[in-house]
N, C-alpha and C positions, 0 to 999 in steps of 0.2 A: 464606099469611101470612109477612110478612117476619121476618126475625131480631131486629129491633128491636121489633116488634109482639108477637112471642113473648115477649120480655123484659119489656115493659110489663105483659104479661097474667099473669106470676107474681110472687110474693114471693120476693125475692132477701135472703137473709141477709146481714147485714153482717159483714166480718171483725172477729173479736174477739180472736184470738189471732195472736202473732206468734212465730216461731221464729228463734232466734240461735245459728247454728253458731259453736262456740267451742272446738273440739277441736284445731284446727291448733297446730304448734309455734313458729310466730313466727320462723322462722329469719331472716328478713331484718332483725330487731332485735337479734340477738345481738351482745355477750353481755348486753343488758340483759334479755332474755327467758329466759335461762338459768334463773332462778328465779321469774320474774314472767310471769304470763299476758300475751301481747301485748295482750289485751282491756282490761287494767288500766293500760296506760301511760297518763299523765295528759296531757290536752289543757288547757292552762292550769291548772285545779283539779278536773275530772272525768275520771275514766276513760274511754276509748274507747267502750265498751259503753254506757255511760251515756248518751251522746248518742242513740244509736239506741233505747234504751228509752224515753226522754222523747219521742222523735218517735213511737213507738208509742203511748204513753199519751196523747199530744196528738192522735192520730188515731183514738181510740175504741178502743185495744185495749191492755186492762189485764192481759190473761192473758199471761203472758211464759213461753216453753218455752226454755230454755238447753240447747244439746248441747254437753256438757263432756267432756273428756278427763282424763287423768293429770296431775296437777299443776296443776289449775284451782280449788283451793279458794278461793282468795282471791276469786273471781267469787262464789261463793255466801256468803262471809263479807262481802262489800261490800252485798248486798243483804238480809243478813240483820239483825235488832235487835243493836245494841252496847250491852247493859245498862250495862258498866262505864264506856264513853265517854259515854253520855247522863247518866249519874249525875254524873260529873264537870264537864260542862259545865253541868248544872243547877246543881250546888253553886257553881260560879264565876260564874253569872249571865251565861253566854254564850248568851244567847237566840238570836241570828241563827244561830249555828253549831248549835246545839242542833236547831232547826228545818229546818236543812240535812240534818242527819245523820237525823232522823226521817222527813223526806220519803222519803228513799231508800228505807227499808224499808215505808213506809206506802202508797206510790204505787201499786203493783203486786202481783199474785198471781204468784209465780214457781215454776215446777216445772223439775226437771233430769233429763235422761236422758244415759247415758255413751254415747259413741263409742268404743269400746276401740281401734280401729284408724283412723287418718285415711284413709278409703278413698274421698275425694271429697266434693263437696257434696252430690252427689245421696244418697249414702249417709247423709250428716249429717242431711238432711232426713227420710230414711225413717225414722231412728230416733225422730223425733216422731210417728210415725204414731199410735201409740195415745193419745196425749196431745191431738192435734188432734182426731181423730175425724172425722166425715163433715160437715164443715164449711169453708168457705173460710177461709183463713191467710195472713198475711204472712211472709215470709221477709227477714231484714235481716243484712246482712254489714256488722260493725260497723266493719270497714276503710275504709267509705264513710261519711264524716262529710258530711251534705247540709245546707248552711246555707240556709234557705228561710223567706219570710214565712209561707206557709201549708205545713205539714210535707209533704214528698215523699209519705209514706204516706196522707195526707189526700187529696191530689191523686189519687193511685192509686186510692184506695178510691171516690172519686167516680165514676171511669171503670168500676171493677168494679160499683158497684150499678146503672149505667145499662145496661150490656151483658151483666151475669151470665156474665163468661168472665175467664179469667187475663189478668194485665197485668204487663209487665215494664218497668222504668225504663229509658229510653234517654237517650243524651246523644251529640251529635256530636263525634269524635275525630280529631284531625290524621292524615294517612296514615302518618307515622312511627311513630306509636303503636297502630294498629290491630290488629297481630298480638298485643297482649297482652290482647284482649279477645274475648267472644262477640259476633258481628256479624249484624245481621238483614238479609233481604231483604223489604222490605215496601212496601205501597203506603199512601199517606197519605189519611185519612179526615177530612173535615170533621166537626167535633163541636160542637154547639150554636154554630155561627157562627163558630168558631175552626179557622184551617187551620194545618198544619204542626206540630201538637204530637201528634196521633194516627195510628196507624198500625196497618194489619191485617197481621200478619205471615204472610209465605208460607214463610220459610225461615230457618235459622240456622247460622251455622258457627263454630266453636269456634277462636279465634287463628288466622284465616287470613294467609296471606301477603298482602303490601301488595298486589300485583298481582291477587290472587284474591278481595279482600274485596268482597262485593255491594254494599256501601254505606259510608258513614261513620258509621252509627248503631250504638253499641255498648251492650251491656246492661252497666248497672252494678248495685249491690248492694242492690236493692230488688224484692221481688217480691210479687205477691197471686195466690195459687194457688187453685184449685178441689180437693177432695179427690181427684179422679181423677189427680192427679200421682202419686200413690203407686203406683197400678197402672202407671203409665209406667215410674216408676224400676224395679219389680220386673220389669218385662218387659225391658229393656234389657241387654245385655252390658256388662260392665267393660270400659273403654276402656285408654289408656296407662297403664303403672304399676299395672294392676288397679284403678285407680279409676272409680267411678260417677259421671259428669258429669249436673249438672242440665240442661246445654244438650241434651245427647241425649235426656235424658228429657221435656224439651219439645218436643223434634222429632218425638218418638212421641206425644205428646199431641195435635201439630197434625193428625195424621192423622185424629182423629175430632173435635176440637174447636177453635173459632177462640182465638187467643191474640193479645192486642193490645199493642203497644208505645206507652208515653207519654214524650215529650219534657218533662220536668218543669219548673216554674219554680223556680229556686234554683241555687246554687253548690255543687258536690261536690268534695271533697277526697279524694285517694286515701291516707289515713292509714296504709296498710299500706306505704308507701314512705316512706323517709326523709325526701327532700325535700318530699314531699306532707304528712308529718306536721309539719315544720317550718312549712310555708306556712300550715297550718291553726291551728297554735298563734299565730303571728302575727296572721293575720286575725282569729280568733275574741278574741283577747286586746284587740286595737284596737276592737272592738265593745262590749266591757265597759264599763259605766257607771263602775265604780269603779277600772278600770286604764287604760281606753283613752287619755284625755288625758294622762296622765303617761308612758305607755309611748310614745305618739306622739312627745313630745318628745324622749325618750330617743332614739329612732331617728333623728331628724332630726339628732342630735350625732354620729352615726357616721360616721367618714370612709370612705363607701362610694365 
Protein backbone atom coordinates (compact mmCIF):
# COMPACT_ATOMS: atom_id res chain seq x y z
CA UNK A 1 0.00 0.00 0.00
CA UNK A 2 1.38 3.42 -0.92
CA UNK A 3 1.82 6.28 1.51
CA UNK A 4 -1.10 8.20 -0.03
CA UNK A 5 -3.39 5.14 0.17
CA UNK A 6 -2.48 4.64 3.82
CA UNK A 7 -3.27 8.31 4.47
CA UNK A 8 -6.66 8.02 2.78
CA UNK A 9 -7.52 4.95 4.87
CA UNK A 10 -7.16 6.61 8.24
CA UNK A 11 -8.77 9.61 9.87
CA UNK A 12 -6.44 12.57 10.18
CA UNK A 13 -7.11 15.00 13.00
CA UNK A 14 -7.16 18.64 11.94
CA UNK A 15 -4.72 20.96 13.72
CA UNK A 16 -6.68 22.89 16.34
CA UNK A 17 -3.86 24.50 18.31
CA UNK A 18 -1.22 27.05 17.39
CA UNK A 19 1.94 27.73 19.38
CA UNK A 20 3.45 31.23 19.37
CA UNK A 21 7.03 31.44 20.69
CA UNK A 22 7.24 34.93 22.21
CA UNK A 23 10.00 34.82 24.83
CA UNK A 24 12.75 36.47 22.75
CA UNK A 25 14.35 39.76 23.77
CA UNK A 26 13.75 41.63 20.51
CA UNK A 27 17.24 43.14 20.47
CA UNK A 28 16.99 44.18 16.80
CA UNK A 29 14.37 46.76 17.79
CA UNK A 30 16.09 48.33 20.77
CA UNK A 31 15.50 50.78 22.32
CA UNK A 32 11.78 50.39 21.44
CA UNK A 33 11.73 46.87 22.94
CA UNK A 34 13.48 47.80 26.18
CA UNK A 35 10.11 47.96 27.94
CA UNK A 36 7.73 46.68 25.23
CA UNK A 37 7.60 43.13 23.87
CA UNK A 38 8.65 42.96 20.23
CA UNK A 39 5.42 41.05 19.53
CA UNK A 40 3.43 44.13 20.59
CA UNK A 41 5.03 46.55 18.12
CA UNK A 42 2.14 47.94 16.03
CA UNK A 43 1.80 47.33 12.30
CA UNK A 44 -0.60 50.14 11.38
CA UNK A 45 -2.96 49.67 14.35
CA UNK A 46 -2.54 46.01 15.39
CA UNK A 47 0.38 44.42 17.22
CA UNK A 48 2.57 41.98 15.31
CA UNK A 49 1.35 38.93 17.18
CA UNK A 50 -2.30 39.68 16.44
CA UNK A 51 -1.75 39.20 12.69
CA UNK A 52 -0.54 35.66 13.36
CA UNK A 53 -3.32 34.95 15.84
CA UNK A 54 -5.97 36.06 13.36
CA UNK A 55 -4.35 33.90 10.66
CA UNK A 56 -4.55 30.88 12.98
CA UNK A 57 -8.18 31.64 13.83
CA UNK A 58 -9.13 31.93 10.15
CA UNK A 59 -7.39 28.60 9.55
CA UNK A 60 -9.56 26.76 12.09
CA UNK A 61 -7.17 27.03 15.05
CA UNK A 62 -8.80 28.90 17.93
CA UNK A 63 -6.71 27.35 20.72
CA UNK A 64 -3.68 29.61 21.05
CA UNK A 65 -0.64 28.77 23.18
CA UNK A 66 1.79 31.63 23.73
CA UNK A 67 5.26 30.83 25.08
CA UNK A 68 6.26 33.94 27.02
CA UNK A 69 9.14 35.13 29.13
CA UNK A 70 9.96 37.88 31.59
CA UNK A 71 8.55 41.27 30.64
CA UNK A 72 5.87 39.92 28.31
CA UNK A 73 2.79 40.71 30.41
CA UNK A 74 1.59 43.21 27.79
CA UNK A 75 0.81 40.27 25.49
CA UNK A 76 -1.41 38.69 28.12
CA UNK A 77 -3.12 42.02 28.80
CA UNK A 78 -3.79 42.53 25.08
CA UNK A 79 -5.71 39.27 24.70
CA UNK A 80 -7.52 39.66 28.03
CA UNK A 81 -10.80 41.44 28.75
CA UNK A 82 -10.41 45.15 29.51
CA UNK A 83 -13.50 46.02 31.56
CA UNK A 84 -12.59 49.68 32.15
CA UNK A 85 -11.84 50.39 28.48
CA UNK A 86 -14.96 48.58 27.28
CA UNK A 87 -17.14 50.46 29.78
CA UNK A 88 -15.68 53.78 28.65
CA UNK A 89 -16.20 53.03 24.96
CA UNK A 90 -19.75 51.84 25.63
CA UNK A 91 -20.58 54.98 27.60
CA UNK A 92 -19.25 57.16 24.77
CA UNK A 93 -21.14 55.20 22.09
CA UNK A 94 -17.91 54.22 20.34
CA UNK A 95 -19.52 51.07 18.95
CA UNK A 96 -16.97 50.29 16.23
CA UNK A 97 -14.02 50.61 18.61
CA UNK A 98 -15.88 48.59 21.23
CA UNK A 99 -16.41 45.79 18.71
CA UNK A 100 -12.71 45.81 17.80
CA UNK A 101 -11.61 45.63 21.43
CA UNK A 102 -14.07 42.89 22.37
CA UNK A 103 -13.27 40.79 19.30
CA UNK A 104 -9.66 40.46 20.45
CA UNK A 105 -10.54 38.79 23.75
CA UNK A 106 -13.58 36.90 22.42
CA UNK A 107 -12.10 35.31 19.30
CA UNK A 108 -9.70 32.79 20.87
CA UNK A 109 -8.91 30.64 23.88
CA UNK A 110 -5.40 31.57 25.04
CA UNK A 111 -3.04 29.63 27.29
CA UNK A 112 0.38 30.75 28.42
CA UNK A 113 3.53 28.90 29.37
CA UNK A 114 6.84 30.43 30.43
CA UNK A 115 10.22 29.89 28.83
CA UNK A 116 12.51 31.02 31.64
CA UNK A 117 15.60 31.13 29.42
CA UNK A 118 15.79 31.82 25.68
CA UNK A 119 17.32 28.47 24.74
CA UNK A 120 16.27 28.31 21.11
CA UNK A 121 13.13 27.82 19.05
CA UNK A 122 13.11 24.06 19.63
CA UNK A 123 13.15 24.61 23.39
CA UNK A 124 10.30 27.13 23.12
CA UNK A 125 8.17 24.62 21.21
CA UNK A 126 9.00 21.92 23.76
CA UNK A 127 7.67 24.13 26.56
CA UNK A 128 4.20 23.79 24.97
CA UNK A 129 4.26 19.98 25.04
CA UNK A 130 1.81 19.49 27.90
CA UNK A 131 -0.68 22.01 26.50
CA UNK A 132 -0.50 20.59 22.97
CA UNK A 133 -0.89 16.95 23.97
CA UNK A 134 -0.90 14.12 21.44
CA UNK A 135 -2.24 15.97 18.43
CA UNK A 136 -0.96 17.95 15.44
CA UNK A 137 -0.36 21.65 15.96
CA UNK A 138 0.92 24.78 14.23
CA UNK A 139 3.91 26.89 15.16
CA UNK A 140 3.73 30.56 14.18
CA UNK A 141 6.61 33.01 14.35
CA UNK A 142 4.93 36.39 14.62
CA UNK A 143 7.97 38.13 13.07
CA UNK A 144 6.81 36.66 9.77
CA UNK A 145 3.68 38.47 8.64
CA UNK A 146 2.12 36.77 5.63
CA UNK A 147 -0.47 38.60 3.56
CA UNK A 148 -2.46 36.01 1.63
CA UNK A 149 -5.98 35.71 0.23
CA UNK A 150 -6.19 32.21 1.73
CA UNK A 151 -4.35 32.23 5.07
CA UNK A 152 -0.97 30.54 4.87
CA UNK A 153 -1.82 28.17 7.74
CA UNK A 154 -5.03 27.19 5.96
CA UNK A 155 -3.07 26.32 2.83
CA UNK A 156 -0.62 24.26 4.90
CA UNK A 157 -3.39 22.60 6.89
CA UNK A 158 -4.90 21.33 3.64
CA UNK A 159 -1.56 19.70 2.80
CA UNK A 160 -1.32 18.18 6.27
CA UNK A 161 -4.83 16.76 6.06
CA UNK A 162 -4.00 15.14 2.71
CA UNK A 163 -0.66 13.56 3.66
CA UNK A 164 -0.87 13.28 7.46
CA UNK A 165 2.73 14.48 7.85
CA UNK A 166 4.51 17.59 9.12
CA UNK A 167 4.60 20.58 6.77
CA UNK A 168 6.91 23.60 6.77
CA UNK A 169 6.37 26.84 4.83
CA UNK A 170 8.90 27.55 2.07
CA UNK A 171 9.79 30.57 -0.01
CA UNK A 172 12.42 31.26 -2.64
CA UNK A 173 15.26 33.40 -1.31
CA UNK A 174 17.97 35.24 -3.30
CA UNK A 175 21.53 33.85 -2.93
CA UNK A 176 22.80 36.86 -0.98
CA UNK A 177 20.21 36.24 1.76
CA UNK A 178 20.24 32.43 1.91
CA UNK A 179 22.62 32.25 4.89
CA UNK A 180 19.95 33.85 7.11
CA UNK A 181 17.60 30.86 6.83
CA UNK A 182 17.16 27.16 7.27
CA UNK A 183 17.36 25.76 3.73
CA UNK A 184 15.93 22.49 2.40
CA UNK A 185 17.14 19.82 0.04
CA UNK A 186 13.88 18.60 -1.44
CA UNK A 187 12.25 16.92 -4.41
CA UNK A 188 9.16 18.48 -6.04
CA UNK A 189 5.88 16.58 -5.95
CA UNK A 190 2.83 17.20 -8.11
CA UNK A 191 -0.17 17.75 -5.85
CA UNK A 192 -3.71 17.77 -7.21
CA UNK A 193 -2.51 18.78 -10.66
CA UNK A 194 -0.27 21.62 -9.41
CA UNK A 195 3.50 21.57 -9.88
CA UNK A 196 6.25 23.54 -8.16
CA UNK A 197 4.58 24.19 -4.80
CA UNK A 198 4.87 20.96 -2.82
CA UNK A 199 8.18 19.28 -1.96
CA UNK A 200 9.19 16.19 -0.05
CA UNK A 201 12.15 17.17 2.10
CA UNK A 202 15.31 15.07 2.05
CA UNK A 203 17.49 17.22 4.31
CA UNK A 204 17.75 20.62 5.95
CA UNK A 205 20.72 22.91 6.59
CA UNK A 206 20.56 25.72 9.14
CA UNK A 207 22.01 29.02 7.83
CA UNK A 208 24.37 27.56 5.20
CA UNK A 209 27.04 29.55 3.40
CA UNK A 210 25.89 30.74 0.00
CA UNK A 211 28.03 28.16 -1.79
CA UNK A 212 26.86 25.32 0.46
CA UNK A 213 23.10 25.92 0.22
CA UNK A 214 21.32 22.84 -1.24
CA UNK A 215 18.62 25.01 -2.89
CA UNK A 216 17.09 28.48 -2.83
CA UNK A 217 14.10 27.23 -0.81
CA UNK A 218 14.13 28.59 2.73
CA UNK A 219 11.95 27.73 5.71
CA UNK A 220 9.93 30.67 7.05
CA UNK A 221 7.91 31.02 10.22
CA UNK A 222 4.97 28.68 9.70
CA UNK A 223 4.97 24.99 10.64
CA UNK A 224 2.36 22.29 11.08
CA UNK A 225 3.89 19.52 13.14
CA UNK A 226 2.93 16.08 14.36
CA UNK A 227 3.37 15.45 18.11
CA UNK A 228 6.37 13.18 17.41
CA UNK A 229 8.40 16.39 17.11
CA UNK A 230 8.53 16.60 20.91
CA UNK A 231 10.44 13.31 21.16
CA UNK A 232 12.84 14.57 18.50
CA UNK A 233 13.43 17.83 20.38
CA UNK A 234 14.15 15.85 23.53
CA UNK A 235 16.55 13.56 21.65
CA UNK A 236 18.87 16.15 20.12
CA UNK A 237 21.85 17.87 21.70
CA UNK A 238 21.96 21.65 22.11
CA UNK A 239 23.80 23.43 19.33
CA UNK A 240 25.70 26.69 19.17
CA UNK A 241 25.23 28.84 22.26
CA UNK A 242 23.51 25.99 24.07
CA UNK A 243 20.35 26.51 22.05
CA UNK A 244 18.01 23.73 20.92
CA UNK A 245 17.12 24.41 17.30
CA UNK A 246 13.84 23.34 15.74
CA UNK A 247 15.63 22.65 12.44
CA UNK A 248 17.82 20.04 14.19
CA UNK A 249 14.72 18.41 15.65
CA UNK A 250 13.08 18.31 12.22
CA UNK A 251 16.18 16.64 10.77
CA UNK A 252 15.93 14.04 13.55
CA UNK A 253 12.24 13.52 12.78
CA UNK A 254 13.09 12.99 9.10
CA UNK A 255 14.81 9.72 10.04
CA UNK A 256 11.46 8.12 10.79
CA UNK A 257 8.74 10.35 9.35
CA UNK A 258 8.24 12.24 6.08
CA UNK A 259 8.20 16.03 6.15
CA UNK A 260 6.83 18.19 3.35
CA UNK A 261 7.64 21.73 2.35
CA UNK A 262 5.01 23.98 0.80
CA UNK A 263 5.59 27.13 -1.23
CA UNK A 264 2.57 29.08 -0.06
CA UNK A 265 0.66 31.66 -2.09
CA UNK A 266 1.00 35.10 -0.57
CA UNK A 267 3.56 37.73 0.40
CA UNK A 268 5.77 37.36 3.45
CA UNK A 269 7.20 40.33 5.32
CA UNK A 270 10.15 39.89 7.68
CA UNK A 271 8.76 42.18 10.35
CA UNK A 272 11.55 41.15 12.73
CA UNK A 273 13.85 43.33 10.62
CA UNK A 274 13.55 47.12 10.69
CA UNK A 275 13.35 47.52 6.92
CA UNK A 276 10.91 44.60 6.62
CA UNK A 277 8.80 46.11 9.38
CA UNK A 278 8.62 49.43 7.52
CA UNK A 279 7.75 47.69 4.25
CA UNK A 280 4.97 45.74 5.95
CA UNK A 281 3.60 48.91 7.53
CA UNK A 282 3.44 50.73 4.19
CA UNK A 283 1.98 47.87 2.15
CA UNK A 284 -0.62 46.85 4.74
CA UNK A 285 -1.66 50.47 5.23
CA UNK A 286 -2.11 50.89 1.46
CA UNK A 287 -4.52 47.91 1.46
CA UNK A 288 -6.73 49.41 4.18
CA UNK A 289 -10.12 50.65 2.98
CA UNK A 290 -10.06 53.46 5.54
CA UNK A 291 -6.46 54.59 5.03
CA UNK A 292 -5.24 53.36 1.68
CA UNK A 293 -6.45 56.11 -0.65
CA UNK A 294 -5.32 59.03 1.51
CA UNK A 295 -2.01 57.35 2.35
CA UNK A 296 -1.31 56.66 -1.33
CA UNK A 297 -1.90 60.33 -2.20
CA UNK A 298 0.46 61.36 0.59
CA UNK A 299 3.20 59.03 -0.64
CA UNK A 300 2.89 60.42 -4.17
CA UNK A 301 3.71 63.89 -2.86
CA UNK A 302 6.95 62.86 -1.18
CA UNK A 303 10.15 64.01 -2.94
CA UNK A 304 11.54 60.51 -3.44
